[in-house]
C-alpha positions in Angstrom: 0.0 0.0 0.0 1.1 3.6 -0.6 1.4 6.1 2.3 0.3 9.7 2.6 0.3 12.1 5.5 -3.0 13.7 6.5 -4.0 15.4 9.7 -0.7 14.4 11.4 -0.9 10.7 10.7 0.4 8.4 8.0 -2.5 6.7 6.2 -1.9 3.6 4.2 -4.1 3.4 1.1 -4.5 1.5 -2.2 -6.2 2.5 -5.5 -7.3 0.0 -8.0 -9.1 0.5 -11.4 -10.4 3.5 -13.3 -13.8 5.2 -13.4 -16.0 6.8 -10.9 -14.3 6.8 -7.4 -15.6 4.5 -4.7 -14.1 4.8 -1.1 -14.2 1.8 1.2 -14.2 2.5 5.0 -13.5 -0.6 7.0 -14.9 -1.4 10.5 -13.3 -2.1 13.8 -10.1 -4.1 14.4 -9.3 -5.6 11.0 -7.9 -3.1 8.5 -8.2 -5.4 5.4 -11.7 -6.8 5.9 -12.9 -4.9 2.8 -10.0 -6.0 0.6 -11.8 -9.0 -0.8 -14.9 -6.9 -1.5 -12.9 -4.1 -3.3 -11.3 -6.7 -5.5 -14.5 -8.2 -6.9 -15.1 -8.1 -10.7 -18.6 -6.6 -10.1 -16.9 -3.4 -9.0 -14.2 -3.4 -11.7 -15.6 -0.4 -13.5 -14.9 1.8 -10.6 -11.8 3.5 -9.2 -11.7 1.7 -5.8 -9.9 3.4 -3.0 -9.3 1.5 0.2 -7.3 2.7 3.2 -6.4 1.7 6.7 -8.0 4.0 9.3 -5.7 5.7 11.8 -4.1 3.5 14.4 -5.0 0.3 12.5 -3.1 -1.8 10.1 -0.3 0.1 8.3 -1.6 3.5 9.3 -0.1 5.3 12.2 -1.8 6.7 15.3 -2.9 8.1 17.5 -6.4 6.7 17.3 -9.1 9.2 16.9 -12.8 9.9 17.4 -15.4 10.3 14.7 -14.4 13.8 13.9 -10.9 12.7 13.2 -12.1 9.8 11.1 -14.2 12.1 9.0 -11.3 14.5 8.5 -9.0 11.7 7.5 -11.4 10.3 4.8 -12.0 13.8 3.3 -8.3 14.6 3.4 -7.5 11.4 1.6 -10.1 12.2 -1.1 -8.5 15.7 -1.4 -5.0 14.1 -1.7 -6.3 11.9 -4.5 -8.1 14.8 -6.2 -11.5 13.2 -5.8 -14.3 15.7 -5.8 -17.0 13.1 -4.9 -17.2 9.4 -4.5 -19.5 6.5 -3.8 -18.9 5.4 -0.2 -19.0 1.9 1.2 -18.7 1.4 4.9 -18.9 -1.8 7.0 -19.9 -1.8 10.7 -18.1 1.1 12.4 -17.0 2.1 8.9 -20.6 2.6 7.9 -21.1 4.9 10.9 -18.1 6.9 9.7 -19.5 7.1 6.2 -22.7 8.6 7.6 -20.7 11.2 9.5 -18.8 12.1 6.3 -22.0 12.4 4.3 -23.6 14.6 7.0 -20.6 16.9 7.3 -19.7 17.0 3.5 -22.8 16.0 1.5 -21.3 17.4 -1.7 -18.5 14.8 -1.5 -20.7 11.7 -1.4 -22.5 10.3 -4.5 -24.1 7.4 -2.6 -23.8 5.5 0.6 -23.7 1.7 0.9 -24.1 1.0 4.6 -23.2 -2.5 5.6 -24.7 -3.2 9.0 -23.8 -0.1 11.0 -24.3 -0.3 14.8 -27.2 1.8 15.8 -26.6 4.2 18.7 -27.0 2.6 22.1 -29.2 5.5 23.3 -31.5 5.0 20.2 -31.7 1.3 20.9 -32.6 1.8 24.5 -35.5 4.1 23.6 -36.8 1.9 20.7 -38.7 -1.4 20.3 -35.3 -3.1 20.3 -34.3 -2.3 23.8 -33.9 -6.0 24.6 -30.9 -6.1 22.3 -28.9 -4.3 25.0 -29.5 -7.2 27.3 -27.8 -9.5 24.9 -25.0 -7.2 23.7 -24.1 -5.7 27.1 -22.9 -9.0 28.7 -20.9 -9.9 25.5 -19.1 -6.5 25.7 -18.4 -6.9 29.4 -17.0 -10.4 28.8 -14.8 -9.1 26.0 -13.5 -6.2 28.1 -12.7 -8.6 30.9 -10.7 -10.9 28.7 -8.8 -7.9 27.2 -8.0 -6.5 30.6 -6.6 -9.9 31.6 -4.3 -9.7 28.6 -6.1 -12.3 26.5 -6.9 -10.5 23.2 -7.8 -13.7 21.3 -10.1 -14.7 24.2 -11.7 -11.2 24.1 -12.6 -11.6 20.4 -13.9 -15.1 21.1 -16.1 -13.7 23.9 -17.7 -11.1 21.6 -18.1 -13.0 18.3 -18.4 -16.7 19.0 -21.8 -16.4 20.9 -23.1 -14.5 17.9 -22.1 -17.4 15.6 -19.4 -15.3 13.9 -16.1 -17.0 13.0 -13.7 -14.1 13.2 -10.6 -16.3 12.5 -12.0 -17.5 9.1 -13.0 -13.9 8.2 -9.6 -12.5 9.1 -7.9 -15.3 7.2 -10.1 -14.5 4.1 -9.1 -10.8 4.4 -5.5 -11.7 3.7 -2.1 -12.8 5.1 -1.3 -11.4 8.5 -4.9 -10.2 9.3 -5.2 -12.3 12.4 -1.9 -11.0 13.7 -2.8 -7.4 12.8 -6.0 -7.6 14.7 -4.1 -8.7 17.8 -1.5 -6.0 17.5 -4.1 -3.2 17.0 -6.3 -4.3 20.0 -5.3 -1.2 22.0 -6.8 1.1 19.3 -10.1 -0.8 19.5 -10.5 -1.5 23.2 -9.1 1.7 24.6 -10.2 4.3 22.1 -12.8 3.2 19.5 -15.0 1.0 21.7 -15.7 3.9 24.2 -16.5 6.2 21.3 -18.9 3.7 19.8 -20.8 3.5 23.0 -21.3 7.3 23.0 -22.0 7.6 19.3 -25.2 9.3 18.2 -26.5 10.4 14.8 -29.3 12.9 14.8 -32.2 13.4 12.4 -30.9 16.9 11.5 -27.6 15.3 10.4 -29.5 12.9 8.2 -31.5 15.8 6.8 -28.4 17.2 5.2 -27.8 14.0 3.2 -29.5 13.9 -0.2 -27.6 11.0 -1.8 -29.1 7.5 -2.4 -28.7 5.1 0.6 -28.3 1.3 0.5 -28.8 -0.8 3.6 -27.1 -4.1 3.3 -27.8 -6.8 5.8 -27.3 -10.4 6.7 -29.3 -12.5 9.1 -32.0 -9.9 8.8 -34.3 -11.6 11.3 -31.8 -11.3 14.1 -32.5 -8.5 16.7 -29.3 -6.4 16.1 -29.6 -6.4 12.3 -33.3 -5.6 12.7 -32.4 -2.6 14.9 -29.8 -1.4 12.4 -32.3 -1.6 9.6 -35.0 0.2 11.5 -32.6 3.0 12.6 -31.5 3.6 9.0 -35.1 3.7 7.7 -36.0 6.2 10.4 -33.2 8.4 9.2 -33.5 7.7 5.5 -37.1 6.8 4.6 -36.1 6.2 0.9 -33.3 3.8 1.9 -33.0 0.8 -0.3 -32.6 -2.6 1.3 -30.7 -5.8 0.2 -30.2 -8.9 2.3 -27.8 -11.8 1.9 -29.6 -15.0 2.6 -27.5 -17.3 4.8 -24.8 -14.6 5.3 -23.5 -12.9 8.4 -21.7 -9.8 9.5 -18.4 -11.1 8.2 -19.6 -12.0 4.7 -17.8 -8.9 3.4 -14.7 -11.0 3.7 -15.9 -14.6 3.4 -18.5 -14.2 0.6 -17.4 -10.9 -1.1 -18.9 -11.6 -4.5 -22.4 -11.9 -3.0 -21.9 -8.6 -1.2 -20.4 -6.8 -4.2 -23.1 -7.6 -6.8 -26.0 -5.7 -5.2 -23.7 -2.8 -4.3 -22.6 -2.6 -8.0 -26.3 -2.7 -9.1 -27.1 0.0 -6.6 -24.3 2.3 -7.8 -25.3 1.6 -11.4 -28.8 2.8 -10.7 -27.5 6.0 -9.1 -24.6 7.0 -11.3 -25.5 10.7 -11.5 -23.1 13.1 -9.9 -23.5 14.1 -6.3 -26.1 16.8 -5.4 -24.2 20.0 -4.5 -25.5 21.9 -1.5 
């Protein structure tokens, strides 16, 4: 990957292909989870930009909050002379994509949101409040393992009860992904996880966004994906939905072709330039 300095950190990034730009924003822990997705033939007609967020993978720290993440994404687009791009975000990356679109709507042609985590405060006040009773103990178990120095055990405590095979997904992301996730644990546990717990996204932020929105989901009948979908529809009533039958949260790495095809179709339907505000 190439390196560029933005906002005082070194960002590692990769650009592949020609055409309309598409920026991929990965989620927590594993910097290369979207590498298989970006490489799919269905997206080959696009200029695909993938980067490691600050403090993760080959990008330097310090770790930052959502404001820093937005600034980094926009600065990278500036450095690459990209006026506007289709944005694809997975998990925490989808939350960052929403923040980018709210702060800089003129830079975003469309958003493909792959299972963002809804704000905990929103969940608590919604019909999905019971989700917190499931996720809370998993987060506590994960934190306990991490504080005991057992990073692998911490990931097991969070993902295994949800039926998610993080080892297989990290392996599919590429060589060294398992090791990278262990080395970057501090960024997640001590910086990003607390920020996620406090994250909110207000209706007035959503009102600034005029671009098309895609909500991708797997296991759509499960409580947390249901909450994510309901949250997005509350913010974006015209949001388009696509579900991967038999998939899961890590299908972006383990079944990237099935994830890429509906994203490519969505982008093709909405290929007009971004709306300037």
